[in-house]
PDB file as gemmi writes it, atoms N, CA and C in Angstrom:
CRYST1    1.000    1.000    1.000  90.00  90.00  90.00 P 1                      
ATOM      1  N   MET A   1       7.966  -4.372  19.588  1.00  0.00           N  
ATOM      2  CA  MET A   1       6.589  -4.553  19.213  1.00  0.00           C  
ATOM      3  C   MET A   1       6.429  -5.936  18.581  1.00  0.00           C  
ATOM      4  N   GLU A   2       5.174  -6.397  18.566  1.00  0.00           N  
ATOM      5  CA  GLU A   2       4.900  -7.716  17.990  1.00  0.00           C  
ATOM      6  C   GLU A   2       3.654  -7.675  17.121  1.00  0.00           C  
ATOM      7  N   VAL A   3       3.652  -8.510  16.103  1.00  0.00           N  
ATOM      8  CA  VAL A   3       2.495  -8.719  15.247  1.00  0.00           C  
ATOM      9  C   VAL A   3       2.146 -10.198  15.352  1.00  0.00           C  
ATOM     10  N   ILE A   4       0.877 -10.497  15.677  1.00  0.00           N  
ATOM     11  CA  ILE A   4       0.423 -11.869  15.794  1.00  0.00           C  
ATOM     12  C   ILE A   4      -0.659 -12.098  14.753  1.00  0.00           C  
ATOM     13  N   GLY A   5      -0.520 -13.188  14.004  1.00  0.00           N  
ATOM     14  CA  GLY A   5      -1.517 -13.496  12.989  1.00  0.00           C  
ATOM     15  C   GLY A   5      -1.136 -14.719  12.180  1.00  0.00           C  
ATOM     16  N   LYS A   6      -1.755 -14.833  11.008  1.00  0.00           N  
ATOM     17  CA  LYS A   6      -1.571 -15.981  10.123  1.00  0.00           C  
ATOM     18  C   LYS A   6      -0.811 -15.532   8.876  1.00  0.00           C  
ATOM     19  N   ILE A   7       0.172 -16.319   8.465  1.00  0.00           N  
ATOM     20  CA  ILE A   7       0.968 -15.985   7.281  1.00  0.00           C  
ATOM     21  C   ILE A   7       0.094 -16.070   6.039  1.00  0.00           C  
ATOM     22  N   LYS A   8       0.058 -14.987   5.276  1.00  0.00           N  
ATOM     23  CA  LYS A   8      -0.681 -14.937   4.018  1.00  0.00           C  
ATOM     24  C   LYS A   8       0.250 -15.168   2.836  1.00  0.00           C  
ATOM     25  N   LEU A   9       1.508 -14.720   2.945  1.00  0.00           N  
ATOM     26  CA  LEU A   9       2.453 -14.818   1.844  1.00  0.00           C  
ATOM     27  C   LEU A   9       3.875 -14.800   2.389  1.00  0.00           C  
ATOM     28  N   VAL A  10       4.730 -15.641   1.823  1.00  0.00           N  
ATOM     29  CA  VAL A  10       6.164 -15.612   2.126  1.00  0.00           C  
ATOM     30  C   VAL A  10       6.872 -15.383   0.796  1.00  0.00           C  
ATOM     31  N   GLY A  11       7.544 -14.242   0.675  1.00  0.00           N  
ATOM     32  CA  GLY A  11       8.228 -13.907  -0.569  1.00  0.00           C  
ATOM     33  C   GLY A  11       9.583 -14.574  -0.692  1.00  0.00           C  
ATOM     34  N   GLU A  12      10.118 -14.506  -1.901  1.00  0.00           N  
ATOM     35  CA  GLU A  12      11.464 -15.010  -2.165  1.00  0.00           C  
ATOM     36  C   GLU A  12      12.488 -13.969  -1.711  1.00  0.00           C  
ATOM     37  N   THR A  13      13.708 -14.414  -1.441  1.00  0.00           N  
ATOM     38  CA  THR A  13      14.784 -13.492  -1.080  1.00  0.00           C  
ATOM     39  C   THR A  13      15.210 -12.711  -2.315  1.00  0.00           C  
ATOM     40  N   GLN A  14      15.295 -11.386  -2.157  1.00  0.00           N  
ATOM     41  CA  GLN A  14      15.730 -10.503  -3.240  1.00  0.00           C  
ATOM     42  C   GLN A  14      17.097  -9.943  -2.886  1.00  0.00           C  
ATOM     43  N   THR A  15      17.952  -9.794  -3.888  1.00  0.00           N  
ATOM     44  CA  THR A  15      19.290  -9.222  -3.684  1.00  0.00           C  
ATOM     45  C   THR A  15      19.401  -7.949  -4.495  1.00  0.00           C  
ATOM     46  N   PHE A  16      19.953  -6.897  -3.876  1.00  0.00           N  
ATOM     47  CA  PHE A  16      20.055  -5.589  -4.510  1.00  0.00           C  
ATOM     48  C   PHE A  16      21.497  -5.095  -4.483  1.00  0.00           C  
ATOM     49  N   GLY A  17      21.902  -4.387  -5.546  1.00  0.00           N  
ATOM     50  CA  GLY A  17      23.192  -3.701  -5.593  1.00  0.00           C  
ATOM     51  C   GLY A  17      24.389  -4.620  -5.642  1.00  0.00           C  
ATOM     52  N   SER A  18      25.531  -3.982  -5.783  1.00  0.00           N  
ATOM     53  CA  SER A  18      26.785  -4.736  -5.885  1.00  0.00           C  
ATOM     54  C   SER A  18      27.271  -5.258  -4.534  1.00  0.00           C  
ATOM     55  N   ASN A  19      26.754  -4.684  -3.438  1.00  0.00           N  
ATOM     56  CA  ASN A  19      27.190  -5.148  -2.114  1.00  0.00           C  
ATOM     57  C   ASN A  19      26.367  -6.343  -1.619  1.00  0.00           C  
ATOM     58  N   GLY A  20      25.343  -6.777  -2.393  1.00  0.00           N  
ATOM     59  CA  GLY A  20      24.591  -7.980  -2.041  1.00  0.00           C  
ATOM     60  C   GLY A  20      23.574  -7.798  -0.938  1.00  0.00           C  
ATOM     61  N   PHE A  21      22.975  -6.609  -0.803  1.00  0.00           N  
ATOM     62  CA  PHE A  21      21.936  -6.384   0.202  1.00  0.00           C  
ATOM     63  C   PHE A  21      20.761  -7.332  -0.068  1.00  0.00           C  
ATOM     64  N   ARG A  22      20.322  -8.066   0.965  1.00  0.00           N  
ATOM     65  CA  ARG A  22      19.237  -9.042   0.815  1.00  0.00           C  
ATOM     66  C   ARG A  22      18.004  -8.594   1.584  1.00  0.00           C  
ATOM     67  N   LYS A  23      16.826  -8.882   1.001  1.00  0.00           N  
ATOM     68  CA  LYS A  23      15.553  -8.553   1.642  1.00  0.00           C  
ATOM     69  C   LYS A  23      14.539  -9.642   1.304  1.00  0.00           C  
ATOM     70  N   ARG A  24      13.698  -9.988   2.288  1.00  0.00           N  
ATOM     71  CA  ARG A  24      12.641 -10.973   2.078  1.00  0.00           C  
ATOM     72  C   ARG A  24      11.403 -10.492   2.824  1.00  0.00           C  
ATOM     73  N   GLU A  25      10.250 -10.592   2.186  1.00  0.00           N  
ATOM     74  CA  GLU A  25       9.020 -10.067   2.763  1.00  0.00           C  
ATOM     75  C   GLU A  25       8.059 -11.192   3.135  1.00  0.00           C  
ATOM     76  N   VAL A  26       7.317 -10.968   4.212  1.00  0.00           N  
ATOM     77  CA  VAL A  26       6.252 -11.864   4.644  1.00  0.00           C  
ATOM     78  C   VAL A  26       5.031 -10.988   4.946  1.00  0.00           C  
ATOM     79  N   VAL A  27       3.847 -11.479   4.598  1.00  0.00           N  
ATOM     80  CA  VAL A  27       2.606 -10.771   4.907  1.00  0.00           C  
ATOM     81  C   VAL A  27       1.871 -11.583   5.964  1.00  0.00           C  
ATOM     82  N   VAL A  28       1.514 -10.914   7.069  1.00  0.00           N  
ATOM     83  CA  VAL A  28       0.809 -11.547   8.177  1.00  0.00           C  
ATOM     84  C   VAL A  28      -0.565 -10.884   8.303  1.00  0.00           C  
ATOM     85  N   THR A  29      -1.620 -11.703   8.326  1.00  0.00           N  
ATOM     86  CA  THR A  29      -2.980 -11.193   8.512  1.00  0.00           C  
ATOM     87  C   THR A  29      -3.341 -11.321   9.983  1.00  0.00           C  
ATOM     88  N   THR A  30      -3.678 -10.182  10.606  1.00  0.00           N  
ATOM     89  CA  THR A  30      -4.016 -10.181  12.026  1.00  0.00           C  
ATOM     90  C   THR A  30      -5.408 -10.744  12.235  1.00  0.00           C  
ATOM     91  N   ASP A  31      -5.690 -11.205  13.445  1.00  0.00           N  
ATOM     92  CA  ASP A  31      -6.996 -11.760  13.802  1.00  0.00           C  
ATOM     93  C   ASP A  31      -7.709 -10.738  14.679  1.00  0.00           C  
ATOM     94  N   GLU A  32      -8.323  -9.757  14.036  1.00  0.00           N  
ATOM     95  CA  GLU A  32      -9.026  -8.681  14.736  1.00  0.00           C  
ATOM     96  C   GLU A  32     -10.409  -8.533  14.110  1.00  0.00           C  
ATOM     97  N   GLN A  33     -11.215  -7.635  14.664  1.00  0.00           N  
ATOM     98  CA  GLN A  33     -12.525  -7.374  14.070  1.00  0.00           C  
ATOM     99  C   GLN A  33     -12.357  -6.923  12.618  1.00  0.00           C  
ATOM    100  N   TYR A  34     -11.363  -6.087  12.367  1.00  0.00           N  
ATOM    101  CA  TYR A  34     -11.021  -5.647  11.019  1.00  0.00           C  
ATOM    102  C   TYR A  34      -9.595  -6.113  10.734  1.00  0.00           C  
ATOM    103  N   PRO A  35      -9.425  -7.342  10.203  1.00  0.00           N  
ATOM    104  CA  PRO A  35      -8.073  -7.893   9.989  1.00  0.00           C  
ATOM    105  C   PRO A  35      -7.213  -6.981   9.120  1.00  0.00           C  
ATOM    106  N   GLN A  36      -5.951  -6.888   9.490  1.00  0.00           N  
ATOM    107  CA  GLN A  36      -4.982  -6.083   8.762  1.00  0.00           C  
ATOM    108  C   GLN A  36      -3.959  -7.014   8.131  1.00  0.00           C  
ATOM    109  N   MET A  37      -3.557  -6.706   6.920  1.00  0.00           N  
ATOM    110  CA  MET A  37      -2.510  -7.472   6.251  1.00  0.00           C  
ATOM    111  C   MET A  37      -1.230  -6.640   6.334  1.00  0.00           C  
ATOM    112  N   ILE A  38      -0.331  -7.061   7.212  1.00  0.00           N  
ATOM    113  CA  ILE A  38       0.886  -6.311   7.512  1.00  0.00           C  
ATOM    114  C   ILE A  38       2.054  -6.937   6.759  1.00  0.00           C  
ATOM    115  N   MET A  39       2.711  -6.125   5.909  1.00  0.00           N  
ATOM    116  CA  MET A  39       3.898  -6.595   5.193  1.00  0.00           C  
ATOM    117  C   MET A  39       5.109  -6.297   6.076  1.00  0.00           C  
ATOM    118  N   ILE A  40       5.874  -7.325   6.371  1.00  0.00           N  
ATOM    119  CA  ILE A  40       7.053  -7.206   7.234  1.00  0.00           C  
ATOM    120  C   ILE A  40       8.259  -7.646   6.424  1.00  0.00           C  
ATOM    121  N   GLU A  41       9.306  -6.842   6.448  1.00  0.00           N  
ATOM    122  CA  GLU A  41      10.512  -7.209   5.702  1.00  0.00           C  
ATOM    123  C   GLU A  41      11.599  -7.677   6.657  1.00  0.00           C  
ATOM    124  N   PHE A  42      12.292  -8.723   6.241  1.00  0.00           N  
ATOM    125  CA  PHE A  42      13.460  -9.239   6.944  1.00  0.00           C  
ATOM    126  C   PHE A  42      14.654  -8.948   6.052  1.00  0.00           C  
ATOM    127  N   VAL A  43      15.747  -8.424   6.624  1.00  0.00           N  
ATOM    128  CA  VAL A  43      16.897  -8.039   5.812  1.00  0.00           C  
ATOM    129  C   VAL A  43      18.164  -8.776   6.236  1.00  0.00           C  
ATOM    130  N   GLN A  44      19.087  -8.875   5.266  1.00  0.00           N  
ATOM    131  CA  GLN A  44      20.398  -9.492   5.439  1.00  0.00           C  
ATOM    132  C   GLN A  44      20.288 -10.904   6.019  1.00  0.00           C  
ATOM    133  N   ASP A  45      20.962 -11.198   7.126  1.00  0.00           N  
ATOM    134  CA  ASP A  45      20.979 -12.561   7.667  1.00  0.00           C  
ATOM    135  C   ASP A  45      19.629 -12.975   8.254  1.00  0.00           C  
ATOM    136  N   LYS A  46      18.723 -12.040   8.517  1.00  0.00           N  
ATOM    137  CA  LYS A  46      17.399 -12.365   9.056  1.00  0.00           C  
ATOM    138  C   LYS A  46      16.485 -12.980   8.000  1.00  0.00           C  
ATOM    139  N   CYS A  47      16.830 -12.875   6.713  1.00  0.00           N  
ATOM    140  CA  CYS A  47      16.025 -13.480   5.633  1.00  0.00           C  
ATOM    141  C   CYS A  47      15.864 -14.975   5.850  1.00  0.00           C  
ATOM    142  N   ASP A  48      16.902 -15.627   6.344  1.00  0.00           N  
ATOM    143  CA  ASP A  48      16.889 -17.084   6.515  1.00  0.00           C  
ATOM    144  C   ASP A  48      15.922 -17.541   7.609  1.00  0.00           C  
ATOM    145  N   LEU A  49      15.482 -16.632   8.484  1.00  0.00           N  
ATOM    146  CA  LEU A  49      14.539 -17.003   9.536  1.00  0.00           C  
ATOM    147  C   LEU A  49      13.202 -17.470   8.960  1.00  0.00           C  
ATOM    148  N   LEU A  50      12.881 -17.050   7.735  1.00  0.00           N  
ATOM    149  CA  LEU A  50      11.588 -17.380   7.130  1.00  0.00           C  
ATOM    150  C   LEU A  50      11.580 -18.730   6.422  1.00  0.00           C  
ATOM    151  N   ASN A  51      12.733 -19.398   6.327  1.00  0.00           N  
ATOM    152  CA  ASN A  51      12.839 -20.637   5.554  1.00  0.00           C  
ATOM    153  C   ASN A  51      11.875 -21.732   6.003  1.00  0.00           C  
ATOM    154  N   SER A  52      11.591 -21.834   7.281  1.00  0.00           N  
ATOM    155  CA  SER A  52      10.777 -22.946   7.775  1.00  0.00           C  
ATOM    156  C   SER A  52       9.307 -22.581   7.972  1.00  0.00           C  
ATOM    157  N   TYR A  53       8.880 -21.404   7.507  1.00  0.00           N  
ATOM    158  CA  TYR A  53       7.492 -20.971   7.694  1.00  0.00           C  
ATOM    159  C   TYR A  53       6.725 -21.038   6.387  1.00  0.00           C  
ATOM    160  N   LYS A  54       5.426 -21.387   6.492  1.00  0.00           N  
ATOM    161  CA  LYS A  54       4.591 -21.605   5.315  1.00  0.00           C  
ATOM    162  C   LYS A  54       3.290 -20.806   5.426  1.00  0.00           C  
ATOM    163  N   VAL A  55       2.643 -20.610   4.299  1.00  0.00           N  
ATOM    164  CA  VAL A  55       1.360 -19.915   4.246  1.00  0.00           C  
ATOM    165  C   VAL A  55       0.344 -20.667   5.112  1.00  0.00           C  
ATOM    166  N   GLY A  56      -0.440 -19.914   5.883  1.00  0.00           N  
ATOM    167  CA  GLY A  56      -1.457 -20.497   6.751  1.00  0.00           C  
ATOM    168  C   GLY A  56      -1.013 -20.745   8.174  1.00  0.00           C  
ATOM    169  N   GLN A  57       0.274 -20.607   8.441  1.00  0.00           N  
ATOM    170  CA  GLN A  57       0.810 -20.876   9.774  1.00  0.00           C  
ATOM    171  C   GLN A  57       0.581 -19.670  10.679  1.00  0.00           C  
ATOM    172  N   ASP A  58       0.186 -19.927  11.943  1.00  0.00           N  
ATOM    173  CA  ASP A  58       0.031 -18.866  12.936  1.00  0.00           C  
ATOM    174  C   ASP A  58       1.399 -18.516  13.506  1.00  0.00           C  
ATOM    175  N   VAL A  59       1.707 -17.201  13.554  1.00  0.00           N  
ATOM    176  CA  VAL A  59       3.028 -16.757  13.993  1.00  0.00           C  
ATOM    177  C   VAL A  59       2.940 -15.508  14.865  1.00  0.00           C  
ATOM    178  N   LYS A  60       4.019 -15.292  15.589  1.00  0.00           N  
ATOM    179  CA  LYS A  60       4.245 -14.042  16.318  1.00  0.00           C  
ATOM    180  C   LYS A  60       5.566 -13.485  15.804  1.00  0.00           C  
ATOM    181  N   VAL A  61       5.533 -12.267  15.268  1.00  0.00           N  
ATOM    182  CA  VAL A  61       6.716 -11.651  14.682  1.00  0.00           C  
ATOM    183  C   VAL A  61       7.119 -10.439  15.517  1.00  0.00           C  
ATOM    184  N   SER A  62       8.365 -10.416  15.957  1.00  0.00           N  
ATOM    185  CA  SER A  62       8.911  -9.249  16.663  1.00  0.00           C  
ATOM    186  C   SER A  62       9.396  -8.262  15.615  1.00  0.00           C  
ATOM    187  N   ILE A  63       8.973  -6.993  15.746  1.00  0.00           N  
ATOM    188  CA  ILE A  63       9.261  -5.995  14.717  1.00  0.00           C  
ATOM    189  C   ILE A  63       9.850  -4.724  15.297  1.00  0.00           C  
ATOM    190  N   ASN A  64      10.489  -3.958  14.422  1.00  0.00           N  
ATOM    191  CA  ASN A  64      10.900  -2.581  14.690  1.00  0.00           C  
ATOM    192  C   ASN A  64      10.302  -1.718  13.598  1.00  0.00           C  
ATOM    193  N   LEU A  65       9.851  -0.523  13.960  1.00  0.00           N  
ATOM    194  CA  LEU A  65       9.394   0.440  12.967  1.00  0.00           C  
ATOM    195  C   LEU A  65      10.589   1.282  12.555  1.00  0.00           C  
ATOM    196  N   ARG A  66      10.777   1.455  11.269  1.00  0.00           N  
ATOM    197  CA  ARG A  66      11.894   2.234  10.738  1.00  0.00           C  
ATOM    198  C   ARG A  66      11.350   3.377   9.902  1.00  0.00           C  
ATOM    199  N   GLY A  67      11.990   4.514   9.972  1.00  0.00           N  
ATOM    200  CA  GLY A  67      11.610   5.670   9.170  1.00  0.00           C  
ATOM    201  C   GLY A  67      12.850   6.354   8.627  1.00  0.00           C  
ATOM    202  N   ARG A  68      12.706   6.970   7.438  1.00  0.00           N  
ATOM    203  CA  ARG A  68      13.858   7.659   6.853  1.00  0.00           C  
ATOM    204  C   ARG A  68      13.378   8.833   6.014  1.00  0.00           C  
ATOM    205  N   GLU A  69      14.294   9.743   5.821  1.00  0.00           N  
ATOM    206  CA  GLU A  69      14.032  10.943   5.022  1.00  0.00           C  
ATOM    207  C   GLU A  69      14.804  10.845   3.715  1.00  0.00           C  
ATOM    208  N   TRP A  70      14.186  11.313   2.629  1.00  0.00           N  
ATOM    209  CA  TRP A  70      14.844  11.378   1.335  1.00  0.00           C  
ATOM    210  C   TRP A  70      14.560  12.745   0.744  1.00  0.00           C  
ATOM    211  N   ILE A  71      15.601  13.415   0.297  1.00  0.00           N  
ATOM    212  CA  ILE A  71      15.459  14.727  -0.341  1.00  0.00           C  
ATOM    213  C   ILE A  71      15.473  14.508  -1.847  1.00  0.00           C  
ATOM    214  N   ASN A  72      14.368  14.863  -2.524  1.00  0.00           N  
ATOM    215  CA  ASN A  72      14.303  14.648  -3.972  1.00  0.00           C  
ATOM    216  C   ASN A  72      15.133  15.707  -4.701  1.00  0.00           C  
ATOM    217  N   PRO A  73      15.345  15.558  -6.013  1.00  0.00           N  
ATOM    218  CA  PRO A  73      16.195  16.517  -6.749  1.00  0.00           C  
ATOM    219  C   PRO A  73      15.720  17.974  -6.677  1.00  0.00           C  
ATOM    220  N   GLU A  74      14.447  18.178  -6.420  1.00  0.00           N  
ATOM    221  CA  GLU A  74      13.933  19.552  -6.276  1.00  0.00           C  
ATOM    222  C   GLU A  74      14.145  20.102  -4.867  1.00  0.00           C  
ATOM    223  N   GLY A  75      14.722  19.305  -3.980  1.00  0.00           N  
ATOM    224  CA  GLY A  75      15.001  19.747  -2.614  1.00  0.00           C  
ATOM    225  C   GLY A  75      13.855  19.540  -1.636  1.00  0.00           C  
ATOM    226  N   VAL A  76      12.814  18.810  -2.042  1.00  0.00           N  
ATOM    227  CA  VAL A  76      11.667  18.554  -1.183  1.00  0.00           C  
ATOM    228  C   VAL A  76      11.890  17.255  -0.414  1.00  0.00           C  
ATOM    229  N   ALA A  77      11.650  17.318   0.891  1.00  0.00           N  
ATOM    230  CA  ALA A  77      11.837  16.137   1.738  1.00  0.00           C  
ATOM    231  C   ALA A  77      10.650  15.198   1.627  1.00  0.00           C  
ATOM    232  N   LYS A  78      10.932  13.920   1.477  1.00  0.00           N  
ATOM    233  CA  LYS A  78       9.923  12.861   1.483  1.00  0.00           C  
ATOM    234  C   LYS A  78      10.275  11.912   2.621  1.00  0.00           C  
ATOM    235  N   TYR A  79       9.249  11.319   3.230  1.00  0.00           N  
ATOM    236  CA  TYR A  79       9.472  10.431   4.366  1.00  0.00           C  
ATOM    237  C   TYR A  79       8.871   9.060   4.076  1.00  0.00           C  
ATOM    238  N   PHE A  80       9.598   8.009   4.461  1.00  0.00           N  
ATOM    239  CA  PHE A  80       9.202   6.630   4.219  1.00  0.00           C  
ATOM    240  C   PHE A  80       9.287   5.841   5.520  1.00  0.00           C  
ATOM    241  N   ASN A  81       8.351   4.920   5.687  1.00  0.00           N  
ATOM    242  CA  ASN A  81       8.335   4.030   6.850  1.00  0.00           C  
ATOM    243  C   ASN A  81       8.431   2.585   6.386  1.00  0.00           C  
ATOM    244  N   SER A  82       8.984   1.728   7.240  1.00  0.00           N  
ATOM    245  CA  SER A  82       9.005   0.300   6.970  1.00  0.00           C  
ATOM    246  C   SER A  82       8.840  -0.455   8.286  1.00  0.00           C  
ATOM    247  N   VAL A  83       8.341  -1.670   8.163  1.00  0.00           N  
ATOM    248  CA  VAL A  83       8.179  -2.572   9.310  1.00  0.00           C  
ATOM    249  C   VAL A  83       9.205  -3.671   9.113  1.00  0.00           C  
ATOM    250  N   GLN A  84      10.166  -3.740  10.035  1.00  0.00           N  
ATOM    251  CA  GLN A  84      11.283  -4.672   9.877  1.00  0.00           C  
ATOM    252  C   GLN A  84      11.219  -5.744  10.960  1.00  0.00           C  
ATOM    253  N   GLY A  85      11.197  -7.008  10.524  1.00  0.00           N  
ATOM    254  CA  GLY A  85      11.155  -8.125  11.463  1.00  0.00           C  
ATOM    255  C   GLY A  85      12.550  -8.550  11.881  1.00  0.00           C  
ATOM    256  N   TRP A  86      12.664  -9.016  13.110  1.00  0.00           N  
ATOM    257  CA  TRP A  86      13.962  -9.509  13.595  1.00  0.00           C  
ATOM    258  C   TRP A  86      13.847 -10.854  14.298  1.00  0.00           C  
ATOM    259  N   ARG A  87      12.600 -11.311  14.540  1.00  0.00           N  
ATOM    260  CA  ARG A  87      12.383 -12.647  15.107  1.00  0.00           C  
ATOM    261  C   ARG A  87      10.986 -13.103  14.707  1.00  0.00           C  
ATOM    262  N   ILE A  88      10.826 -14.421  14.494  1.00  0.00           N  
ATOM    263  CA  ILE A  88       9.520 -14.982  14.174  1.00  0.00           C  
ATOM    264  C   ILE A  88       9.386 -16.311  14.907  1.00  0.00           C  
ATOM    265  N   GLU A  89       8.210 -16.528  15.494  1.00  0.00           N  
ATOM    266  CA  GLU A  89       7.942 -17.760  16.241  1.00  0.00           C  
ATOM    267  C   GLU A  89       6.624 -18.336  15.754  1.00  0.00           C  
ATOM    268  N   GLY A  90       6.580 -19.657  15.594  1.00  0.00           N  
ATOM    269  CA  GLY A  90       5.331 -20.332  15.268  1.00  0.00           C  
ATOM    270  C   GLY A  90       4.482 -20.464  16.515  1.00  0.00           C  
ATOM    271  N   LEU A  91       3.184 -20.305  16.352  1.00  0.00           N  
ATOM    272  CA  LEU A  91       2.250 -20.481  17.465  1.00  0.00           C  
ATOM    273  C   LEU A  91       1.492 -21.770  17.236  1.00  0.00           C  
ATOM    274  N   SER A  92       1.427 -22.612  18.265  1.00  0.00           N  
ATOM    275  CA  SER A  92       0.703 -23.869  18.132  1.00  0.00           C  
ATOM    276  C   SER A  92      -0.783 -23.604  18.305  1.00  0.00           C  
ATOM    277  N   GLN A  93      -1.607 -24.493  17.793  1.00  0.00           N  
ATOM    278  CA  GLN A  93      -3.058 -24.349  17.923  1.00  0.00           C  
ATOM    279  C   GLN A  93      -3.469 -24.466  19.389  1.00  0.00           C  
ATOM    280  N   ALA A  94      -2.697 -25.181  20.214  1.00  0.00           N  
ATOM    281  CA  ALA A  94      -3.022 -25.330  21.630  1.00  0.00           C  
ATOM    282  C   ALA A  94      -2.889 -24.020  22.369  1.00  0.00           C  
ATOM    283  N   ALA A  95      -2.170 -23.063  21.791  1.00  0.00           N  
ATOM    284  CA  ALA A  95      -1.979 -21.773  22.446  1.00  0.00           C  
ATOM    285  C   ALA A  95      -3.108 -20.804  22.131  1.00  0.00           C  
ATOM    286  N   SER A  96      -4.136 -21.249  21.433  1.00  0.00           N  
ATOM    287  CA  SER A  96      -5.241 -20.361  21.096  1.00  0.00           C  
ATOM    288  C   SER A  96      -6.002 -19.986  22.358  1.00  0.00           C  
ATOM    289  N   SER A  97      -6.765 -18.909  22.297  1.00  0.00           N  
ATOM    290  CA  SER A  97      -7.437 -18.389  23.475  1.00  0.00           C  
ATOM    291  C   SER A  97      -8.615 -19.251  23.910  1.00  0.00           C  
ATOM    292  N   THR A  98      -9.198 -20.068  23.046  1.00  0.00           N  
ATOM    293  CA  THR A  98     -10.321 -20.911  23.395  1.00  0.00           C  
ATOM    294  C   THR A  98      -9.910 -22.375  23.302  1.00  0.00           C  
ATOM    295  N   PRO A  99      -9.707 -23.033  24.448  1.00  0.00           N  
ATOM    296  CA  PRO A  99      -9.309 -24.442  24.396  1.00  0.00           C  
ATOM    297  C   PRO A  99     -10.468 -25.304  23.925  1.00  0.00           C  
ATOM    298  N   PRO A 100     -10.188 -26.423  23.264  1.00  0.00           N  
ATOM    299  CA  PRO A 100     -11.250 -27.317  22.823  1.00  0.00           C  
ATOM    300  C   PRO A 100     -12.023 -27.885  24.004  1.00  0.00           C  
ATOM    301  N   ALA A 101     -13.280 -28.200  23.797  1.00  0.00           N  
ATOM    302  CA  ALA A 101     -14.162 -28.663  24.876  1.00  0.00           C  
ATOM    303  C   ALA A 101     -13.672 -29.961  25.515  1.00  0.00           C  
ATOM    304  N   GLU A 102     -13.024 -30.836  24.746  1.00  0.00           N  
ATOM    305  CA  GLU A 102     -12.599 -32.117  25.308  1.00  0.00           C  
ATOM    306  C   GLU A 102     -11.492 -31.974  26.354  1.00  0.00           C  
ATOM    307  N   GLN A 103     -10.934 -30.785  26.548  1.00  0.00           N  
ATOM    308  CA  GLN A 103      -9.907 -30.596  27.565  1.00  0.00           C  
ATOM    309  C   GLN A 103     -10.509 -30.445  28.967  1.00  0.00           C  
ATOM    310  N   PHE A 104     -11.819 -30.248  29.047  1.00  0.00           N  
ATOM    311  CA  PHE A 104     -12.464 -30.065  30.331  1.00  0.00           C  
ATOM    312  C   PHE A 104     -13.065 -31.372  30.816  1.00  0.00           C  
ATOM    313  N   ALA A 105     -12.965 -31.627  32.143  1.00  0.00           N  
ATOM    314  CA  ALA A 105     -13.577 -32.826  32.718  1.00  0.00           C  
ATOM    315  C   ALA A 105     -15.079 -32.581  32.845  1.00  0.00           C  
ATOM    316  N   PRO A 106     -15.905 -33.616  32.661  1.00  0.00           N  
ATOM    317  CA  PRO A 106     -17.351 -33.425  32.797  1.00  0.00           C  
ATOM    318  C   PRO A 106     -17.722 -33.105  34.242  1.00  0.00           C  
ATOM    319  N   ALA A 107     -18.739 -32.304  34.411  1.00  0.00           N  
ATOM    320  CA  ALA A 107     -19.211 -31.949  35.752  1.00  0.00           C  
ATOM    321  C   ALA A 107     -19.901 -33.156  36.377  1.00  0.00           C  
ATOM    322  N   PRO A 108     -19.767 -33.326  37.700  1.00  0.00           N  
ATOM    323  CA  PRO A 108     -20.434 -34.464  38.349  1.00  0.00           C  
ATOM    324  C   PRO A 108     -21.949 -34.282  38.326  1.00  0.00           C  
ATOM    325  N   ASP A 109     -22.680 -35.403  38.386  1.00  0.00           N  
ATOM    326  CA  ASP A 109     -24.138 -35.377  38.391  1.00  0.00           C  
ATOM    327  C   ASP A 109     -24.592 -35.091  39.820  1.00  0.00           C  
ATOM    328  N   LEU A 110     -25.063 -33.884  40.073  1.00  0.00           N  
ATOM    329  CA  LEU A 110     -25.449 -33.479  41.420  1.00  0.00           C  
ATOM    330  C   LEU A 110     -26.854 -33.932  41.781  1.00  0.00           C  
ATOM    331  N   THR A 111     -27.660 -34.294  40.834  1.00  0.00           N  
ATOM    332  CA  THR A 111     -29.050 -34.656  41.114  1.00  0.00           C  
ATOM    333  C   THR A 111     -29.151 -35.940  41.934  1.00  0.00           C  
ATOM    334  N   ALA A 112     -28.222 -36.844  41.769  1.00  0.00           N  
ATOM    335  CA  ALA A 112     -28.302 -38.114  42.507  1.00  0.00           C  
ATOM    336  C   ALA A 112     -27.922 -37.966  43.978  1.00  0.00           C  
ATOM    337  N   SER A 113     -27.024 -37.066  44.305  1.00  0.00           N  
ATOM    338  CA  SER A 113     -26.545 -36.972  45.683  1.00  0.00           C  
ATOM    339  C   SER A 113     -27.110 -35.795  46.448  1.00  0.00           C  
ATOM    340  N   GLU A 114     -27.742 -34.847  45.796  1.00  0.00           N  
ATOM    341  CA  GLU A 114     -28.268 -33.645  46.460  1.00  0.00           C  
ATOM    342  C   GLU A 114     -29.796 -33.656  46.404  1.00  0.00           C  
ATOM    343  N   PRO A 115     -30.442 -33.464  47.532  1.00  0.00           N  
ATOM    344  CA  PRO A 115     -31.913 -33.364  47.497  1.00  0.00           C  
ATOM    345  C   PRO A 115     -32.326 -32.004  46.936  1.00  0.00           C  
ATOM    346  N   ASP A 116     -33.500 -31.958  46.346  1.00  0.00           N  
ATOM    347  CA  ASP A 116     -34.012 -30.711  45.793  1.00  0.00           C  
ATOM    348  C   ASP A 116     -34.811 -29.996  46.850  1.00  0.00           C  
ATOM    349  N   ASP A 117     -34.128 -29.189  47.694  1.00  0.00           N  
ATOM    350  CA  ASP A 117     -34.822 -28.521  48.783  1.00  0.00           C  
ATOM    351  C   ASP A 117     -34.893 -27.016  48.584  1.00  0.00           C  
ATOM    352  N   LEU A 118     -34.852 -26.577  47.362  1.00  0.00           N  
ATOM    353  CA  LEU A 118     -34.970 -25.148  47.104  1.00  0.00           C  
ATOM    354  C   LEU A 118     -36.394 -24.681  47.343  1.00  0.00           C  
ATOM    355  N   PRO A 119     -36.574 -23.475  47.903  1.00  0.00           N  
ATOM    356  CA  PRO A 119     -37.918 -23.031  48.274  1.00  0.00           C  
ATOM    357  C   PRO A 119     -38.754 -22.531  47.080  1.00  0.00           C  
ATOM    358  N   PHE A 120     -38.296 -22.575  45.911  1.00  0.00           N  
ATOM    359  CA  PHE A 120     -39.088 -22.081  44.770  1.00  0.00           C  
ATOM    360  C   PHE A 120     -39.188 -23.073  43.664  1.00  0.00           C  
TER     361      PHE A 120                                                      
END                                                                             
């Protein structure tokens, strides 16, 4: 799956536990009628992928959805989901869906070479 949007926040790398588990979060705002702010976590060696990205940059992030079960001390099951990124690519402004007007050649002037012989 992929999330496409603009970076709203790039978090610092966090380290947990004695084994050195690393996690880094990025928030991407989608460009939809109702924009969504999706928090995506990068873990372990994937944390370094975010080093060259900045707030405001348009990106495409490849993600996996992760889910897990946790049994609390009372024996009740709780379920948690996470969005985990594994690749991120910058999108150039030229790749936007609406190209700038100056990329189009002007239309030829048809009035000089075509007679006006329409019947109405």
